[in-house]
C-alpha positions in Angstrom: 71.8 110.3 85.9 70.4 113.6 86.8 67.8 115.3 84.4 68.3 118.9 83.4 66.5 121.1 86.0 63.8 123.2 85.1 65.6 126.4 84.9 69.1 127.0 84.6 69.0 130.2 86.2 70.7 129.6 89.6 73.1 127.7 91.3 74.1 123.9 90.8 71.9 121.0 91.9 72.3 118.6 94.4 76.2 118.2 95.2 77.9 114.8 96.1 78.0 115.4 99.7 74.0 115.2 99.3 73.4 119.0 100.5 71.9 121.6 97.9 74.0 124.3 97.2 71.0 126.7 95.9 67.4 126.5 94.7 66.7 127.0 90.9 63.5 128.8 89.9 60.7 126.5 89.2 58.2 126.7 86.4 54.8 124.9 86.6 54.2 121.7 87.7 51.5 122.6 89.9 49.3 119.2 88.9 52.2 117.2 89.6 53.1 118.9 93.1 49.6 118.7 94.2 49.2 115.1 93.2 52.7 114.0 95.3 51.6 115.9 98.4 48.0 114.1 98.2 50.1 111.1 98.1 51.6 111.2 100.8 48.6 111.5 103.1 46.8 109.2 101.2 46.0 105.4 103.2 48.2 102.9 102.6 47.3 99.4 101.8 48.4 98.4 105.5 46.2 101.2 107.1 43.4 99.9 105.0 43.8 96.5 106.3 44.5 97.7 109.9 48.2 97.2 110.1 50.6 99.8 111.2 52.8 100.6 107.9 56.1 98.6 108.9 58.5 100.5 106.5 58.7 104.3 104.9 56.4 105.5 102.5 57.5 106.1 98.8 56.5 108.4 96.3 57.5 108.0 92.8 58.2 110.7 90.2 58.4 108.8 86.8 59.2 110.1 83.5 61.7 110.0 80.5 65.3 111.6 80.6 65.0 115.1 80.3 61.7 115.8 81.3 62.5 117.6 84.1 61.7 114.6 86.6 64.6 115.2 89.0 64.2 118.9 89.5 60.0 118.2 90.2 61.7 115.8 92.7 64.1 118.2 94.6 61.3 121.0 94.1 59.3 118.6 96.6 62.0 117.5 98.9 62.7 121.4 99.3 59.4 121.7 100.1 58.6 118.9 102.5 62.5 119.0 104.0 61.5 121.2 107.2 59.4 118.5 108.4 62.0 115.9 108.8 64.3 116.8 111.8 67.3 114.3 110.5 67.4 115.8 106.9 67.4 114.9 103.3 69.5 111.8 101.9 70.4 111.9 98.1 71.8 108.9 96.1 71.9 108.5 92.5 70.9 104.6 91.5 72.1 104.8 87.6 75.9 105.5 86.7 76.1 108.3 83.6 76.5 105.1 81.3 73.3 104.0 82.0 74.6 101.4 84.1 72.6 100.8 87.6 75.1 101.6 90.6 75.6 98.4 93.1 73.7 98.8 96.1 76.4 98.4 98.4 77.9 101.3 97.0 74.6 102.9 97.2 74.0 102.2 101.1 77.8 103.2 101.8 77.4 106.6 100.5 74.0 107.3 102.4 75.8 105.6 105.7 78.4 108.2 105.4 76.3 110.9 105.1 74.7 109.6 108.2 77.9 109.7 110.0 77.7 106.0 110.5 80.7 103.8 110.1 80.7 100.8 107.9 83.0 97.7 107.9 85.4 97.9 104.9 84.2 95.4 102.4 81.1 94.9 104.2 78.6 92.9 101.5 75.4 94.7 100.3 73.1 92.7 102.8 75.5 94.0 105.8 75.3 97.8 104.4 71.6 97.9 104.0 70.9 96.5 107.4 73.2 98.9 108.7 71.2 101.6 107.1 67.8 100.4 108.1 69.3 100.6 111.7 70.5 104.1 111.1 67.1 105.1 109.9 65.1 103.0 112.6 65.0 106.3 115.3 65.9 108.9 112.9 63.3 110.9 110.7 64.9 111.4 107.6 63.3 112.3 103.7 65.4 110.4 101.2 65.6 110.9 97.9 66.7 108.2 95.3 67.5 109.6 92.0 67.5 107.7 88.6 66.3 104.5 89.8 67.1 101.4 87.6 64.3 99.2 89.4 62.3 98.3 92.0 65.1 96.1 93.8 67.5 99.1 94.4 64.6 101.3 95.9 63.5 98.3 98.0 67.0 97.4 99.4 67.4 101.0 100.7 64.1 101.5 102.1 64.1 102.3 105.7 61.9 100.2 108.1 60.3 103.2 109.7 57.1 104.9 108.6 58.5 108.3 110.1 60.6 108.6 107.1 59.9 109.2 103.6 61.4 108.1 100.2 61.2 110.0 96.9 62.2 107.7 94.5 62.7 109.2 90.6 62.6 106.5 87.8 61.9 106.0 83.9 58.6 104.0 84.8 57.0 102.3 87.4 58.8 100.3 90.1 56.6 97.3 90.2 57.2 95.1 93.3 57.0 97.8 95.6 53.2 97.9 97.0 51.1 100.9 97.5 53.4 103.0 95.2 51.5 105.2 92.4 53.5 106.9 90.0 53.5 110.8 89.4 54.0 110.7 85.6 55.7 113.9 84.3 55.3 114.9 80.5 56.1 118.0 79.2 55.8 121.5 80.7 52.3 123.4 79.7 52.8 126.1 77.3 52.8 128.9 79.7 55.5 127.5 82.2 57.4 126.4 78.5 57.4 130.0 77.4 58.2 131.6 80.8 61.5 129.2 80.8 62.6 130.6 77.3 61.7 134.0 78.6 64.4 133.6 81.4 67.0 133.2 78.3 65.8 135.3 75.6 64.3 138.1 77.2 60.9 139.2 77.0 61.2 141.0 73.6 61.7 138.2 71.0 59.0 136.6 72.7 56.3 139.5 72.5 57.0 140.2 69.1 56.3 136.4 68.0 54.7 134.8 70.5 53.2 132.4 67.7 56.8 131.3 67.1 57.6 130.8 70.7 54.6 128.7 71.0 55.5 126.5 68.0 59.1 126.2 69.8 57.5 125.0 72.5 55.8 122.4 70.5 59.0 121.6 68.9 60.7 121.3 72.0 57.8 118.6 73.3 57.6 120.8 76.4 60.4 119.2 77.6 62.7 121.4 80.2 65.8 119.8 78.9 65.1 120.8 75.5 64.0 124.1 75.9 67.1 124.9 78.0 69.0 124.0 74.9 67.0 126.2 72.7 67.3 129.0 75.5 70.9 128.9 75.4 71.1 128.6 71.9 69.1 132.3 71.6 70.7 133.7 74.4 74.1 133.4 72.6 72.7 135.1 69.3 70.8 138.1 70.5 70.5 139.2 67.3 68.4 135.9 66.1 64.7 135.5 66.3 62.6 133.0 67.9 61.3 132.1 64.7 65.0 131.4 63.7 65.3 129.0 65.9 62.1 127.2 64.7 63.0 127.0 61.3 66.2 125.3 62.3 64.4 122.9 64.5 61.8 121.8 62.1 64.6 121.1 59.2 66.6 118.7 61.4 63.4 116.7 62.0 62.6 116.9 58.3 66.0 115.1 57.6 65.3 111.7 57.0 68.7 109.9 57.6 68.6 111.5 61.1 65.4 109.3 62.6 66.7 109.9 66.2 65.8 113.9 66.0 62.6 113.3 65.7 62.6 113.2 69.6 62.7 116.7 70.7 65.5 116.4 73.2 67.9 115.1 70.3 66.7 117.7 68.0 67.2 120.5 70.2 70.4 118.9 71.3 71.7 119.1 67.4 70.9 122.0 66.9 72.8 123.5 69.6 75.9 121.4 68.9 76.0 121.8 65.6 76.4 125.9 66.3 79.6 124.9 68.2 82.9 125.9 67.0 85.0 122.6 65.8 86.9 122.8 68.7 84.4 123.2 71.4 82.1 120.4 69.6 84.8 118.2 70.0 85.3 119.2 73.9 82.0 118.4 74.7 81.9 115.3 72.9 85.1 114.7 74.9 83.4 115.1 78.3 81.5 112.0 77.7 84.9 110.5 78.9 84.5 112.3 82.4 84.4 109.7 85.5 80.7 110.0 86.7 80.0 112.6 84.2 82.1 115.1 86.3 84.6 117.4 84.9 86.7 120.2 86.3 89.1 122.9 84.1 92.0 119.8 84.8 89.7 116.9 83.2 88.8 119.1 80.2 92.2 120.3 79.9 93.7 116.9 79.7 90.7 115.5 77.3 91.2 118.2 74.9 95.0 118.6 75.2 94.1 122.5 75.8 95.5 125.0 78.4 93.4 124.8 81.8 92.4 128.5 80.9 91.1 127.4 77.9 89.2 124.4 79.5 87.7 126.5 81.8 86.3 129.3 79.6 84.9 126.3 77.5 83.5 124.8 80.5 81.4 128.1 81.4 80.1 128.6 77.9 79.0 124.9 78.2 77.2 125.8 81.3 75.7 129.0 79.7 74.4 126.9 76.7 72.9 124.6 78.8 75.2 121.4 78.1 76.5 121.1 81.5 75.0 121.6 85.1 77.3 123.7 87.9 78.4 121.6 90.4 80.3 122.2 93.6 83.9 123.5 93.9 84.5 124.5 90.2 83.1 121.4 88.8 80.8 120.7 86.1 78.0 117.7 85.6 77.1 116.1 81.9 73.2 116.1 82.0 72.1 112.0 82.3 69.9 112.9 79.5 72.4 114.4 77.4 75.3 111.8 77.8 74.2 108.9 75.5 73.7 111.9 72.6 77.5 113.0 73.4 78.8 109.2 73.1 77.1 108.6 70.3 79.0 111.4 68.8 81.8 110.2 70.1 81.7 106.9 68.7 80.9 108.2 65.4 83.0 111.8 64.8 86.4 110.7 66.3 88.9 107.6 65.9 89.2 104.9 69.0 92.6 105.7 68.7 92.2 109.3 69.9 89.6 108.8 71.8 92.0 106.5 73.9 94.5 109.0 73.6 92.4 111.3 75.2 91.5 108.8 77.9 95.3 108.3 78.9 96.1 112.2 78.9 92.6 112.6 81.5 94.5 109.6 83.6 98.0 110.5 83.5 96.9 114.1 84.7 94.9 113.0 87.3 97.8 110.7 88.3 100.0 114.0 88.7 97.3 115.8 90.6 97.2 112.9 93.2 101.2 112.9 93.3 100.8 116.6 94.3 98.2 116.3 96.5 100.2 113.7 98.7 103.5 115.4 98.4 102.1 118.8 99.9 101.8 116.8 103.1 105.4 115.5 103.3 107.9 117.9 105.5 109.7 121.0 103.6 113.1 119.9 101.9 111.8 116.3 101.6 112.2 114.7 97.9 108.5 114.8 97.5 108.4 118.4 98.4 111.5 119.3 96.2 109.9 117.3 93.0 106.2 119.4 93.8 108.1 122.5 93.2 109.1 121.4 89.9 105.7 120.9 88.6 103.7 123.5 86.7 101.4 126.1 89.3 98.3 124.8 88.0 99.1 121.3 89.5 100.4 122.7 93.0 98.2 122.9 96.1 98.8 126.1 98.3 98.9 123.8 101.2 97.7 120.5 102.7 94.4 122.1 103.8 93.8 122.8 99.8 95.2 119.2 98.7 92.5 117.8 101.3 89.8 120.0 100.2 90.5 119.0 96.5 90.9 115.1 97.5 87.5 115.1 99.2 85.1 117.1 96.5 86.8 114.8 94.0 86.7 111.4 95.5 83.9 110.2 94.1 85.2 111.2 90.5 88.5 110.0 91.7 87.2 106.3 92.5 84.8 106.5 89.4 88.1 106.8 87.1 89.5 104.0 88.9 87.1 101.9 88.2 86.9 102.7 84.8 90.2 102.7 84.0 90.2 99.1 85.0 87.1 98.1 83.1 88.8 99.8 80.0 91.4 96.9 79.7 93.8 98.9 77.7 95.0 101.1 79.7 96.2 98.6 83.0 99.4 100.6 83.4 97.7 103.9 84.0 95.0 101.9 85.9 97.7 100.5 88.4 99.6 104.2 88.3 96.2 105.9 89.4 95.4 103.5 91.9 98.5 103.5 93.8 98.8 107.1 93.7 95.1 107.6 94.9 95.7 104.7 97.8 98.7 107.2 98.9 96.8 110.2 98.9 93.9 108.8 100.8 96.2 107.2 103.4 97.9 110.7 103.6 95.2 113.0 104.4 92.6 110.6 106.0 94.7 108.0 107.3 94.7 104.2 106.5 92.1 103.5 109.2 89.4 106.2 108.1 90.4 105.7 104.5 89.9 101.6 104.9 86.5 101.4 102.6 87.9 103.1 99.8 91.2 101.2 100.3 89.1 98.0 100.1 87.6 98.7 96.9 91.0 100.0 95.1 93.0 96.9 96.7 89.9 95.0 94.7 90.4 96.7 91.6 94.1 96.0 91.6 93.4 92.6 92.2 91.4 92.2 89.0 94.3 93.7 86.6 96.9 91.4 88.5 94.5 88.6 87.8 93.7 89.7 84.2 97.7 90.4 83.0 99.0 87.3 85.3 100.8 89.6 87.5 101.4 87.4 90.7 103.5 89.7 92.6 101.0 92.4 92.3 98.2 89.8 92.8 100.2 88.6 96.3 100.1 92.1 97.6 96.4 92.8 96.8 95.2 89.9 98.3 97.4 90.4 101.2 95.9 94.0 101.4 92.5 93.0 101.4 93.1 89.9 103.8 94.5 92.4 106.5 91.4 94.6 106.2 89.2 91.6 106.4 90.8 90.9 109.7 90.7 94.3 111.1 86.9 93.9 110.3 86.5 90.4 112.2 86.2 88.1 108.9 89.1 86.0 109.9 87.7 83.1 107.9 88.0 85.1 105.0 91.3 86.6 105.6 92.8 83.2 106.1 91.7 82.1 102.6 93.2 85.6 101.3 96.6 84.7 102.7 96.6 81.7 101.7 96.0 82.9 98.2 98.7 85.5 98.6 101.1 82.8 99.6 100.5 80.9 96.5 100.8 83.9 94.5 104.1 84.8 96.1 105.6 81.4 95.5 104.5 81.9 91.7 106.2 85.6 91.8 109.1 84.0 93.4 108.8 87.0 96.0 110.2 86.1 99.2 109.1 89.3 101.0 105.3 88.0 100.0 106.0 84.6 101.0 107.2 85.4 104.6 104.5 87.9 105.0 101.7 85.4 104.0 102.8 82.8 106.1 103.1 85.0 108.9 99.5 86.3 108.2 98.2 82.9 108.2 99.4 82.1 111.4 98.4 85.2 112.9 94.5 84.3 111.5 94.9 80.6 112.9 95.9 82.3 116.4 92.5 84.4 116.0 90.7 81.7 115.2 92.4 79.8 118.7 93.9 77.2 116.7 97.2 77.5 118.6 99.0 74.5 116.9 98.4 75.3 113.3 99.7 78.9 114.3 102.5 77.9 115.7 103.4 75.6 112.4 102.8 78.7 109.9 104.8 81.1 112.7 107.6 78.6 112.5 108.0 78.5 108.6 107.8 82.1 108.8 110.7 82.1 110.9 112.6 79.8 109.0 112.6 82.3 106.0 113.5 85.2 107.9 116.3 83.4 109.5 117.4 82.7 105.7 117.9 86.0 104.9 119.0 87.2 108.1 115.8 89.5 108.7 116.6 90.3 112.2 114.0 92.3 113.3 111.0 90.1 111.8 112.8 87.3 113.8 112.5 88.7 117.4 109.2 89.6 116.1 108.3 86.2 115.3 109.9 84.8 118.4 107.5 86.7 120.2 104.6 85.4 118.2 105.4 81.8 119.2 105.9 82.6 122.6 102.4 83.7 122.7 100.5 81.0 120.9 102.7 78.3 122.9 101.7 80.2 126.0 98.4 79.9 125.3 98.7 76.3 124.3 100.1 75.6 127.5 103.4 74.6 126.3 105.4 76.9 128.7 108.7 75.4 128.0 108.5 76.1 124.6 106.9 79.8 125.2 110.0 80.8 127.6 112.5 79.6 125.1 111.0 81.4 122.1 110.4 84.6 124.5 114.2 84.6 125.4 115.1 84.3 121.9 112.6 87.2 121.0 114.4 89.4 123.9 118.0 88.5 122.8 116.9 89.5 119.4 115.9 92.7 120.3 119.1 93.4 122.7 121.2 92.7 119.7 118.9 95.3 117.5 119.6 97.8 120.3 115.8 98.0 120.8 115.9 98.4 124.8 112.4 98.8 125.1 111.4 95.6 123.0 114.0 93.7 125.0 112.1 94.9 128.1 108.7 93.4 126.7 109.9 90.1 125.7 111.3 89.6 129.3 108.3 90.7 130.8 106.2 88.1 128.5 109.1 85.5 129.7 108.3 86.4 133.2 104.7 86.2 132.7 105.2 82.3 131.2 107.2 81.9 134.2 104.4 82.8 136.9 102.1 80.7 134.4 104.7 77.2 134.9 104.2 77.8 138.5 107.7 79.3 139.0 107.2 82.4 141.2 110.6 83.3 142.3 112.3 83.4 138.6 109.3 85.1 137.3 110.2 87.8 140.0 113.6 87.8 138.5 113.1 88.0 135.2 110.3 90.7 135.9 113.5 92.7 137.8 115.2 92.3 135.2 112.8 93.7 132.5 112.2 96.6 134.8 116.2 97.7 134.8 116.1 97.0 130.9 113.0 99.5 130.7 114.8 102.0 132.9 117.5 101.9 130.2 115.2 102.5 127.4 113.8 105.5 129.5 110.4 104.7 128.2 108.6 106.0 131.4 105.0 104.4 130.2 106.8 100.9 129.7 108.7 101.2 133.3 105.3 102.1 135.0 103.6 99.2 133.8 106.3 96.6 134.7 106.3 98.5 138.4 102.8 97.6 138.3 103.3 94.1 136.7 106.2 93.5 139.4 103.9 94.7 142.4 101.3 91.9 141.5 104.0 89.4 141.6 105.1 90.6 145.1 101.6 90.3 146.2 101.2 86.9 145.6 104.7 85.8 146.8 103.5 87.4 150.3 105.5 90.6 150.3 102.8 93.4 150.3 105.2 95.7 151.7 107.7 95.7 148.5 104.4 95.5 146.3 103.3 99.0 147.8 106.8 100.8 146.9 106.7 99.3 143.3 103.2 100.7 142.9 104.3 104.2 144.3 106.6 104.3 142.2 104.6 103.5 139.5 102.0 105.9 140.4 104.8 108.8 140.5 105.8 107.8 137.1 102.3 107.7 135.9 101.9 111.2 137.5 104.9 112.1 135.5 103.8 110.6 132.4 100.4 112.4 132.3 101.9 115.7 133.2 103.8 115.3 129.9 100.7 114.4 127.9 101.1 110.7 128.0 98.7 107.7 129.0 99.2 105.3 131.1 99.6 102.0 129.5 99.3 98.7 129.9 102.2 96.2 129.2 101.3 93.7 126.3 103.0 92.0 124.0 102.7 92.3 120.0 100.4 88.8 119.8 99.7 88.1 123.6 96.7 88.0 125.4 96.3 87.9 129.2 
């Protein structure tokens, strides 16, 4: 929730990556800047007590929305940034609707900007600890904008006195020791008139300086109100400052509009009522834009107009002071104006029309995400053929353009998914949106890199499925979440979710979900070292696969059973299952899989004290790897065969096999293939 900057003459404010694209002209605030700079050098409570300061110093800029508090903080940060070698980090701690941003989301965003990987699904405490560790050896300047309370700021404070935190809030941050607020009020008269002059030119100010002073008083010196007043005058070169002053007074005197007694609401009302009806409706509907960010497509879908008309409307709103210009042709609704727009939306638009506009926006987003993913598919594929039939405005020129769009829109896209699920009345659209976003992220970033975002999206799917009683979707979401838990070492959490997925799969009568959940429960028990339970669950999953004659899955599960029986020392059972796995892969025509399974059988025979049988099985595995023409696998098996021969007391033969492996590995490396170690899908040495 970002305030209007003091001047709209330059580029936009801070972008979503934390970079600041341009410095605006800044008016006044000399006293506040001096006070804040002096506060940096002021001795803190720890210093006065003779103790070294354990945490970063906090400077607080306090003021009402629209007072220019964010612009003041940005000006201070811009002046101080060169003293912080590791850069400036920015986080916004309140959503446009007024809801506090969860600490885990803010911490993850800051870690991302530092380039520090964070586990998918990590809790707030883990993420804030990672952030403190990341800042421990860095000298960073942290700007926390629109903090809802001291708890948010305290959780993100670095434990490093070389860092500095500039917080922006509406009031004091009670609970953080040693923080004195720099309270921001209205601009002084001279600075306020200079701001207006940037919109109107000096002539209209000079011919009626008294009217200009009155105008600044009616605006309370608030930059946001002055910007709207300046935009109104700039759009009407024949109007005088006195004309606008009369309008502001008339609005303030209307008894049925007590809210207009506030300077910002007064200026907003005058500017808004000067808009044509269609433009006013478009502006109101921008209150529905996720995180207050809109581009031409968002505005077009909300208003039901063409993309070019929406782009022109956004440009006009920015010139009038209703919007900020953000990065990549995006515009941001100032946080101080969002409550006013939402109030108008509630009073002037019927709920059905608002819901229709929201549905159009989500539908357009889904189509753009489909296009974003389809452009990564090969030429001539069904997805590319379907893409060619879309309107030009919905197509991307190539994968790079689509990836750039996805990267710049990601905060708004994730927010759109959250808002759609929270709405509760558009669950079908919400599910389609989440599915399209998951596929687009996986296509452009890969499932591993996009895991943190995917975790949140799967959680949203789970919320919808539980609300609607959709057992199949619930099972799928639980499986996806459990997989991500398992990859990040939260095996116990994963096990709970796999069991819940099994229950949901049974309720849905979904054979795939049931088998998948059973196998995953077995894998979790295996990871926890409970071989008996792992074997039991793998056996249940195998029974399901046998009943449906799913041969590839059968072969894999025989191998998993062989592995856990090996760990438990039940070598007879292990050998039987590895032999069954080998036979299954052979029937499937998977020669490499057949060779790997035989190699594992040879390992079990060696564990069981049957070296001669192990040698024969390993030789058989080498022959199948040779038939498979898998150079890396063949080399790994040659090395294993050499180790077996060494243990049998035949070093000469072992040397021959090692030489053959070296030759194969040299060939593989020359072809760009690294050496590999033979290892089953679930076995460990």
